matplotlib code that plots the C-alpha trace (Angstrom):
import matplotlib.pyplot as plt

x = [0.0, 1.4, 2.2, 1.6, -2.0, -4.0, -5.4, -9.1, -10.1, -11.4, -8.1, -6.2, -8.2, -7.7, -3.9, -4.0, -6.0, -3.0, -1.3, -4.4, -6.3, -3.8, -6.2, -9.7, -8.4, -7.2, -10.8, -12.0, -9.2, -10.1, -13.8, -13.2, -11.0, -13.7, -16.3, -14.1, -13.3, -17.1, -17.4, -19.1, -19.8, -20.9, -19.3, -20.5, -18.3, -19.7, -17.7, -17.8, -15.3, -12.4, -13.8, -13.6, -17.3, -18.7, -17.6, -20.0, -19.0, -21.9, -21.6, -23.7, -21.4, -22.5, -23.3, -23.1, -25.5, -26.2, -23.7, -21.0, -21.6, -21.1, -18.0, -16.5, -16.0, -13.8, -10.1, -8.4, -11.7, -11.4, -12.8, -9.7, -7.1, -7.1, -3.5, -0.1, 0.7, -2.1, 0.1, 2.3, -0.6, -2.8, -5.4, -7.6, -7.1, -7.9, -6.6, -5.6, -9.1, -8.1, -9.7, -13.3, -12.6, -9.9, -12.2, -15.1, -12.9, -12.2, -15.5, -19.2, -19.6, -22.8, -22.8, -25.8, -25.5, -27.7, -26.8, -29.0, -30.4, -31.8, -35.2, -33.8, -30.6, -28.8, -27.8, -25.0, -24.2, -20.8, -19.7, -16.1, -15.7, -18.8, -21.9, -25.0, -27.5, -28.0, -31.3, -33.1, -32.8, -34.6, -32.2, -31.0, -28.4, -24.9, -23.2, -23.3, -20.9, -21.1, -18.3, -19.0, -17.0, -13.7, -11.2, -13.8, -12.8, -9.1, -9.3, -5.5, -5.4, -7.4, -4.6, -2.4, -4.8, -4.4, -7.0, -10.4, -9.2, -6.0, -7.7, -10.4, -7.7, -6.2, -9.6, -10.2, -6.8, -7.3, -10.7, -9.4, -6.5, -8.9, -11.3, -8.6, -7.3, -10.8, -12.4, -14.9, -16.5, -18.7, -17.7, -19.5, -17.6, -19.4, -18.2, -20.8, -23.4, -21.7, -20.5, -16.8, -16.8, -19.1, -17.9, -19.9, -18.4, -16.9, -15.4, -12.1, -9.1, -8.4, -12.0, -11.8, -8.7, -10.3, -13.4, -11.6, -8.1, -9.2, -8.8, -5.3, -3.8, -5.7, -4.2, -0.7, -0.9, -1.6, -2.6, 0.3, 0.1, -0.2, 3.1, 3.3, 6.4, 7.4, 4.0, 3.9, 1.5, 1.9, -0.7, -1.8, -1.1, 2.3, 3.0, 4.3, 8.0, 8.8, 5.8, 7.1, 6.2, 8.2, 7.1, 5.9, 2.3, 1.2, 3.4, 0.6, 1.7, -0.9, 0.0, -2.8, -5.4, -3.9, -2.5, 0.8, 4.1, 6.7, 10.2, 11.0, 8.3, 8.9, 12.6, 12.0, 9.5, 11.7, 14.8, 12.9, 12.3, 15.8, 16.7, 13.2, 12.6, 14.8, 17.0, 15.4, 11.8, 9.4, 7.3, 3.5, 2.2, -0.5, 1.2, -0.8, 1.3, -0.4, 1.9, 1.6, 0.6, 3.3, 5.9, 4.8, 4.6, 1.8, 2.3, 5.4, 3.6, 0.9, -1.3, -0.4, 0.8, 4.1, 4.9, 8.0, 8.8, 10.5, 12.7, 13.1, 15.6, 13.3, 10.3, 12.5, 14.0, 10.6, 9.2, 12.2, 12.2, 8.5, 8.3, 11.4, 10.0, 6.9, 8.8, 11.3, 8.5, 6.9, 10.1, 10.4, 6.9, 8.0, 8.0, 11.0, 13.2, 13.7, 10.2, 11.5, 12.0, 15.5, 16.7, 18.1, 16.3, 18.3, 18.8, 19.0, 22.5, 22.7, 23.4, 21.6, 18.8, 15.2, 13.6, 11.0, 11.5, 10.0, 6.3, 4.9, 5.8, 3.7, 4.9, 4.1, 5.4, 6.5, 9.6, 9.8, 13.4, 13.8, 14.7, 15.3, 18.9, 19.6, 21.2, 24.9, 25.1, 23.5, 25.4, 23.6, 25.8, 29.1, 32.1, 35.3, 37.1, 40.4, 39.3, 36.7, 39.0, 41.5, 38.9, 37.1, 40.2, 40.2, 41.1, 39.5, 42.1, 40.1, 36.9, 36.7, 33.9, 31.2, 30.8, 34.0, 36.3, 40.0, 40.9, 44.2, 44.0, 46.3, 47.7, 47.6, 45.0, 41.3, 38.8, 35.2, 32.2, 29.9, 26.6, 27.4, 28.4, 25.2, 23.1, 24.7, 24.1, 20.5, 19.7, 20.8, 19.0, 15.7, 16.1, 16.6, 13.4, 11.4, 12.8, 12.2, 8.7, 9.7, 9.4, 9.8, 6.5, 5.3, 1.5, 0.4, -1.5, -3.3, -3.7, -2.6, -5.2, -4.3, -6.3, -4.9, -5.3, -7.2, -4.1, -2.1, -5.2, -5.5, -1.8, -2.3, -5.1, -3.1, 0.1, -1.5, 0.2, 3.6, 3.2, 1.9, 4.9, 7.0, 5.4, 2.5, -1.1, -3.9, -7.7, -9.9, -12.7, -14.0, -13.2, -9.4, -9.3, -7.1, -6.1, -2.5, -2.5, 1.1, 4.5, 7.8, 9.9, 12.5, 9.9, 9.4, 5.6, 6.3, 7.7, 5.2, 2.5, 5.1, 7.0, 3.8, 2.8, 6.2, 6.3, 2.9, 3.8, 7.0, 5.0, 2.7, 5.6, 7.5, 4.5, 6.3, 9.2, 6.9, 5.1, 8.2, 9.0, 12.8, 12.8, 10.0, 11.8, 15.0, 13.1, 11.4, 14.7, 16.4, 13.6, 13.7, 17.5, 17.0, 14.9, 17.7, 20.8, 23.0, 25.9, 29.0, 28.5, 25.5, 27.8, 30.0, 33.4, 32.2, 29.2, 31.5, 33.4, 30.2, 29.2, 32.5, 31.8, 28.2, 29.5, 31.9, 29.1, 27.2, 27.5, 28.9, 30.8, 32.7, 29.7, 26.4, 23.1, 23.8, 27.3, 29.3, 32.4, 31.9, 35.6, 39.0, 42.0, 45.8, 48.2, 51.6, 53.2, 51.0, 51.9, 55.5, 55.6, 54.0, 57.0, 59.7]
y = [0.0, 3.4, 5.9, 8.7, 9.8, 12.7, 15.0, 15.4, 18.7, 20.2, 19.5, 20.9, 24.1, 24.5, 24.2, 26.7, 29.0, 29.4, 31.6, 33.5, 33.9, 34.8, 37.0, 38.5, 41.5, 39.1, 38.0, 41.6, 42.3, 39.4, 40.2, 43.9, 43.2, 40.9, 43.7, 46.2, 43.7, 43.3, 47.0, 48.0, 51.7, 51.1, 48.7, 48.1, 46.3, 45.1, 43.1, 42.2, 40.9, 41.9, 39.9, 36.6, 36.3, 38.1, 39.7, 40.9, 42.6, 43.7, 45.4, 46.5, 44.9, 42.7, 39.6, 36.0, 33.4, 30.2, 28.3, 31.0, 31.2, 27.5, 27.4, 30.4, 28.1, 25.7, 26.1, 27.8, 28.8, 32.4, 34.8, 37.0, 35.1, 32.1, 31.6, 31.8, 34.7, 36.7, 36.8, 39.3, 41.9, 41.5, 44.3, 42.9, 42.5, 38.8, 36.2, 33.0, 31.6, 30.7, 33.3, 32.2, 28.4, 29.1, 31.3, 28.9, 26.0, 27.7, 29.4, 29.3, 31.0, 32.4, 33.8, 35.7, 37.0, 38.3, 39.7, 42.6, 40.5, 37.8, 38.1, 36.7, 35.7, 32.6, 31.7, 29.3, 28.1, 26.5, 25.2, 24.2, 23.7, 21.5, 22.7, 22.8, 24.2, 26.1, 27.9, 30.8, 34.1, 37.5, 40.4, 43.5, 43.1, 42.6, 40.3, 39.8, 37.5, 36.7, 34.9, 33.7, 31.7, 32.2, 29.3, 27.2, 24.1, 24.8, 26.1, 26.1, 29.1, 31.1, 31.0, 33.0, 35.9, 39.1, 40.8, 41.9, 45.5, 44.8, 42.7, 45.4, 48.0, 45.9, 45.7, 49.5, 50.4, 48.0, 49.4, 53.0, 52.1, 50.8, 53.7, 56.3, 54.3, 54.4, 57.7, 57.1, 54.2, 54.8, 53.1, 52.4, 50.7, 49.5, 47.7, 45.9, 48.0, 51.3, 53.4, 53.9, 56.0, 56.7, 58.3, 58.7, 58.0, 60.4, 62.8, 64.7, 62.8, 65.4, 65.3, 61.5, 61.7, 64.3, 62.0, 58.8, 59.9, 63.0, 66.7, 66.8, 64.6, 66.5, 69.7, 68.3, 67.4, 69.2, 68.0, 67.4, 68.0, 65.0, 63.9, 61.7, 60.3, 57.1, 55.4, 56.3, 58.6, 59.9, 61.7, 62.0, 64.0, 65.0, 66.0, 69.5, 69.9, 69.3, 66.9, 63.4, 60.2, 57.6, 54.7, 54.1, 53.7, 57.0, 56.5, 55.1, 53.7, 52.6, 50.9, 50.7, 51.1, 48.4, 49.5, 47.8, 47.8, 49.0, 49.4, 51.2, 53.8, 54.2, 54.7, 57.3, 59.3, 59.2, 60.2, 63.2, 64.5, 63.7, 67.4, 68.4, 65.9, 64.6, 61.6, 58.2, 59.5, 59.1, 61.5, 61.7, 60.9, 59.3, 58.4, 56.9, 55.3, 54.2, 52.1, 49.6, 46.3, 44.5, 46.6, 45.4, 41.9, 41.6, 37.8, 37.9, 37.6, 35.1, 37.9, 40.3, 42.9, 43.5, 44.3, 44.3, 46.6, 45.5, 48.6, 49.6, 52.4, 53.9, 54.1, 55.3, 58.1, 59.2, 59.4, 61.3, 63.8, 64.4, 64.8, 67.0, 69.4, 69.8, 70.2, 72.7, 74.8, 74.9, 76.2, 78.8, 79.9, 81.2, 78.3, 79.0, 76.0, 77.2, 75.9, 72.4, 71.0, 70.4, 66.9, 66.9, 68.6, 70.7, 69.5, 71.5, 72.4, 70.6, 67.2, 68.0, 65.5, 66.7, 67.2, 64.5, 61.1, 57.7, 58.3, 61.6, 65.3, 68.1, 69.9, 73.5, 75.2, 72.8, 74.1, 73.6, 72.5, 70.7, 67.0, 64.8, 64.2, 61.3, 61.9, 61.2, 60.8, 57.4, 54.6, 53.1, 50.0, 49.1, 49.2, 47.4, 49.2, 48.9, 50.9, 53.3, 54.8, 55.8, 57.1, 59.2, 61.3, 62.5, 66.2, 68.3, 69.9, 71.2, 70.9, 69.8, 71.3, 71.2, 67.5, 66.1, 66.9, 66.0, 64.7, 64.0, 60.6, 59.0, 56.8, 59.1, 61.0, 60.3, 62.0, 61.8, 61.8, 63.9, 62.9, 59.2, 59.3, 61.1, 58.6, 55.7, 57.3, 58.2, 54.8, 52.8, 55.1, 54.9, 51.2, 50.8, 52.8, 50.6, 47.3, 48.4, 49.8, 53.0, 55.6, 59.3, 60.7, 64.2, 64.9, 67.6, 70.6, 70.7, 67.2, 66.6, 65.3, 62.9, 61.3, 58.0, 55.8, 52.5, 50.3, 52.6, 52.9, 49.1, 48.8, 51.4, 49.4, 46.2, 47.7, 50.0, 48.3, 48.6, 52.3, 53.0, 51.2, 53.6, 56.7, 57.5, 58.0, 57.7, 58.2, 57.3, 59.8, 58.7, 56.3, 56.6, 59.9, 59.9, 62.3, 62.1, 63.1, 62.3, 61.7, 60.2, 63.1, 62.5, 63.3, 67.0, 67.8, 69.7, 66.4, 64.1, 63.7, 63.1, 60.6, 58.7, 58.4, 57.1, 54.8, 53.2, 52.8, 51.0, 48.9, 47.9, 47.1, 45.0, 43.6, 40.4, 42.3, 44.6, 41.5, 40.6, 43.0, 42.9, 43.7, 46.2, 48.1, 48.1, 49.4, 52.1, 53.2, 53.4, 55.5, 57.8, 58.3, 59.2, 62.2, 63.3, 64.2, 67.1, 69.1, 69.9, 73.6, 73.1, 71.8, 73.7, 72.2, 70.8, 69.2, 67.5, 65.9, 64.8, 63.2, 61.2, 60.0, 59.0, 57.2, 55.0, 54.0, 52.4, 48.7, 49.4, 52.7, 52.0, 52.3, 54.1, 52.1, 51.9, 50.5, 53.6, 54.2, 56.8, 57.5, 56.8, 56.4, 56.5, 55.4, 57.1, 54.1, 54.6, 58.2, 57.5, 55.2, 57.9, 60.1, 57.5]
z = [0.0, -1.0, 1.7, -0.8, -1.2, -2.7, 0.0, 0.4, -1.4, 1.8, 3.6, 0.6, 0.7, 4.4, 3.9, 1.0, 3.2, 5.4, 2.8, 1.7, 5.0, 7.7, 9.7, 9.4, 7.5, 4.8, 4.3, 4.0, 1.5, -0.8, -0.7, -1.3, -4.3, -5.8, -5.3, -7.1, -9.9, -10.3, -11.1, -7.8, -7.1, -3.6, -1.0, 2.6, 5.1, 8.5, 11.1, 14.7, 17.3, 15.0, 12.1, 14.1, 14.7, 11.6, 8.4, 5.7, 2.4, 0.2, -3.2, -6.1, -8.7, -11.7, -9.6, -10.7, -12.2, -10.1, -12.2, -11.8, -8.1, -7.6, -9.9, -8.0, -5.0, -6.9, -6.6, -9.4, -11.0, -12.2, -14.8, -14.7, -16.7, -19.1, -20.2, -18.5, -20.8, -19.1, -16.0, -17.8, -18.0, -14.9, -14.9, -12.1, -8.3, -8.2, -10.7, -8.9, -8.1, -4.5, -2.3, -2.1, -1.7, 0.9, 3.0, 2.7, 3.9, 7.2, 8.1, 7.7, 4.4, 2.8, -0.7, -2.1, -5.6, -8.5, -11.9, -13.1, -15.9, -13.6, -11.8, -8.6, -7.0, -5.6, -2.1, -1.3, 2.2, 2.8, 6.2, 6.6, 2.9, 2.4, 0.5, 2.9, 0.4, -2.8, -3.3, -5.0, -3.1, -3.5, -3.5, -5.4, -8.1, -6.7, -4.2, -0.5, 1.3, 5.0, 6.8, 10.4, 12.9, 11.1, 11.6, 13.5, 11.4, 12.3, 15.9, 16.3, 13.9, 16.4, 19.0, 16.7, 16.2, 18.3, 20.4, 19.0, 19.1, 17.2, 14.5, 14.2, 13.7, 10.8, 9.1, 9.5, 8.1, 5.2, 4.2, 4.5, 2.1, -0.5, 0.0, -0.5, -3.5, -5.1, -4.4, -7.2, -5.1, -2.1, 1.1, 4.4, 7.2, 10.4, 13.5, 15.7, 13.9, 14.7, 11.8, 11.5, 8.4, 5.4, 2.2, -1.0, -4.3, -6.8, -4.2, -4.6, -3.2, -0.5, 0.7, 0.8, 3.0, 5.3, 5.7, 6.6, 7.7, 9.7, 9.4, 10.9, 8.2, 5.5, 6.7, 6.5, 2.8, -0.4, -3.9, -6.3, -10.0, -12.3, -13.9, -17.0, -18.6, -20.5, -20.0, -16.2, -14.5, -10.9, -8.9, -5.2, -2.1, -0.6, 3.0, 3.5, 4.2, 7.8, 8.3, 9.2, 10.8, 12.8, 10.6, 7.0, 8.2, 6.5, 3.4, 1.2, -2.2, -4.8, -8.1, -10.7, -7.9, -5.7, -2.3, -2.0, -0.1, -2.6, -1.5, -4.7, -4.2, -0.5, -1.0, -3.8, -1.7, 1.4, -0.6, -2.1, 1.4, 2.8, 3.3, 4.6, 7.4, 10.2, 9.4, 10.3, 9.8, 6.9, 4.9, 4.8, 1.3, -0.8, -4.0, -6.9, -9.8, -13.0, -15.2, -18.0, -16.3, -18.3, -16.4, -12.9, -11.3, -8.7, -8.4, -6.1, -2.8, -1.7, -0.4, -3.3, -0.9, -2.7, -6.3, -8.4, -11.3, -14.5, -14.4, -10.8, -11.6, -14.2, -11.8, -8.9, -11.0, -12.3, -8.7, -7.3, -10.1, -9.9, -6.2, -6.0, -8.5, -6.3, -3.1, -4.5, -6.0, -2.5, -1.0, -3.8, -3.1, 0.2, 2.7, 4.9, 5.5, 9.0, 9.8, 9.6, 13.1, 14.3, 14.2, 17.8, 20.6, 23.1, 26.7, 29.9, 30.7, 34.0, 35.4, 38.6, 39.4, 39.5, 42.9, 42.2, 43.8, 42.7, 42.3, 41.1, 41.3, 39.9, 36.8, 37.3, 34.1, 31.3, 29.7, 25.9, 26.1, 29.4, 29.4, 32.4, 33.3, 35.6, 39.0, 39.3, 43.0, 43.2, 41.4, 38.4, 38.4, 39.9, 37.8, 38.7, 41.5, 39.7, 36.8, 38.2, 40.8, 38.1, 35.6, 38.2, 38.5, 34.9, 34.5, 31.7, 29.3, 26.3, 24.2, 20.6, 18.4, 21.1, 20.9, 22.4, 25.3, 26.0, 29.5, 31.2, 32.9, 35.5, 32.7, 29.6, 27.6, 26.7, 24.3, 25.4, 23.1, 25.2, 23.5, 23.6, 27.2, 28.2, 26.3, 28.1, 31.5, 30.7, 29.1, 32.1, 34.6, 32.6, 32.2, 35.9, 36.6, 34.2, 35.5, 39.1, 38.3, 40.0, 37.2, 38.0, 36.7, 36.2, 36.4, 33.9, 35.2, 31.8, 30.3, 26.7, 24.2, 21.4, 18.6, 17.5, 14.4, 15.1, 15.2, 17.6, 19.8, 19.9, 20.8, 23.6, 25.1, 25.0, 26.4, 29.0, 31.9, 30.3, 29.6, 33.1, 34.5, 32.4, 34.0, 31.5, 32.6, 30.0, 30.0, 27.1, 26.5, 23.0, 20.3, 19.6, 21.7, 24.8, 27.6, 28.8, 32.5, 33.4, 31.6, 32.5, 33.8, 31.1, 28.4, 27.5, 27.3, 24.1, 22.5, 24.1, 21.4, 18.7, 20.9, 21.7, 18.1, 17.2, 20.2, 19.5, 15.8, 16.8, 19.2, 16.4, 14.1, 16.7, 18.6, 19.6, 21.2, 23.3, 24.6, 26.6, 29.4, 29.2, 25.5, 25.9, 28.6, 26.5, 23.5, 25.5, 27.1, 23.6, 22.3, 25.3, 24.9, 21.2, 22.4, 24.7, 22.8, 23.9, 22.8, 24.8, 24.9, 27.2, 30.0, 32.3, 33.2, 36.5, 34.8, 32.3, 35.2, 36.8, 33.5, 33.5, 37.1, 36.1, 33.0, 35.0, 37.4, 34.5, 33.5, 30.1, 30.1, 27.0, 24.5, 24.1, 23.6, 19.9, 20.3, 19.6, 21.6, 24.4, 24.7, 23.2, 25.5, 24.9, 27.6, 28.2, 26.5, 23.4, 23.2, 23.7, 20.8, 18.7, 19.4, 19.1]

ax = plt.figure().add_subplot(projection="3d")
ax.plot(x, y, z, "-o")
ax.set_aspect("equal")
plt.show()
């Protein structure tokens, strides 16, 4: 008897579903794309419990006959392509014929559809990949698909899903991406019967962004002119110079109406802004590229999230040239470059510890430039006595270009990188506060208010305990609206909202790391340190000596948190050899 056998079709579909249906948002994506391929001008999306319990996508597209409806649930049955050569010019969202059978194999699946030419529609009920019934159904022309009890045939998959809030955030972001990519189509999104957003069709792009992304984002972008060259067409919205984000979440790239992750487009847009936003940050943009389908490959990713261009350099050059012409024109029109925020904030010129102790201390008048500096009197970590006693006797000789200082040591000379040394001291002090759950917190006399996107808001709810242990205090007062009542003392209130947005975006990107306390505290401390760089001219001579003492009380005085050396040392013997 052969040990090799052909899998049951239901089992094969459930295996295939692992690539197509990774989470509830993937179900919504596939059904949305089918609706757009069907020529829908109105799409309604309903879901509950993050899409785990219920997902409904309804459209007014062309619908299907009973025969077509039944055939659509067969693997590799599609109306989009016929020959292998068709893969070279894909003009539709779907083309593999895998989505519907994959979804139907891992859920209770109800398909109701009717073409405009038919007097009535068809209803198909599939449960776990098996047809329960097919019958006539009265409805308006179009298609309605209802997916309930997602992954109930494969319960192990449920263990890998995130919280309802997080899964809901992924669905909301996905629908927003497709809504902004197709402003000619009307969209309605509801969660548990409550309307998230509603946008009619045929609205200007900027109005669509204002409706579903919010007024703040709409005020930060402006419409760019249409550029055309060599069979490529670029349009969309560009963020104003100086407007930036900590992640690529608001760098929206669309190719032939398909929201995608394109490294080529993301690099080109970021490179165009490289003199207008701080290093390590990303621009805000909604970029729509139309290109000959033969020049782009959408079949490089199982979920079709990524694309590859036949001539990457050509596309990249076109985007950079087009975007730069817009940005340079805006500067020429009178936008002063001095309005762009500085890359590195200024610190208070003192290494004196704040009066607050572990717990809370009221913040009377927030200073726009003050940043917490750790105390130097209390040891952060014990360095070996043999080395620390010698290094604490360094004598300041001179300063080098504000950033470095030269010291005479008992054994020779040393050059200190002031910024790197300060970051090491601050990093270990903040990390100690986090790990001991004794953050120095500052209550705000006037709470800050912040509106968050669905995904960062879900992350905030999930990681509330972690953030509270770091010295933050939050209060929710509306969907995705929060009051910030207290901050860690090292965080300047003027920088708080931007820092929080970047922090929550990073938490969403590295969700696994922030689920483990040790890694989470380390990441928080590193981000805090990045907000606290200082230059040497802010320190008096005595403060520099205090910095050296604090540095050699740390566990790793030789490097900063990024691994850069904090000082370079030459012994008398080293110097003697230089002169021999």
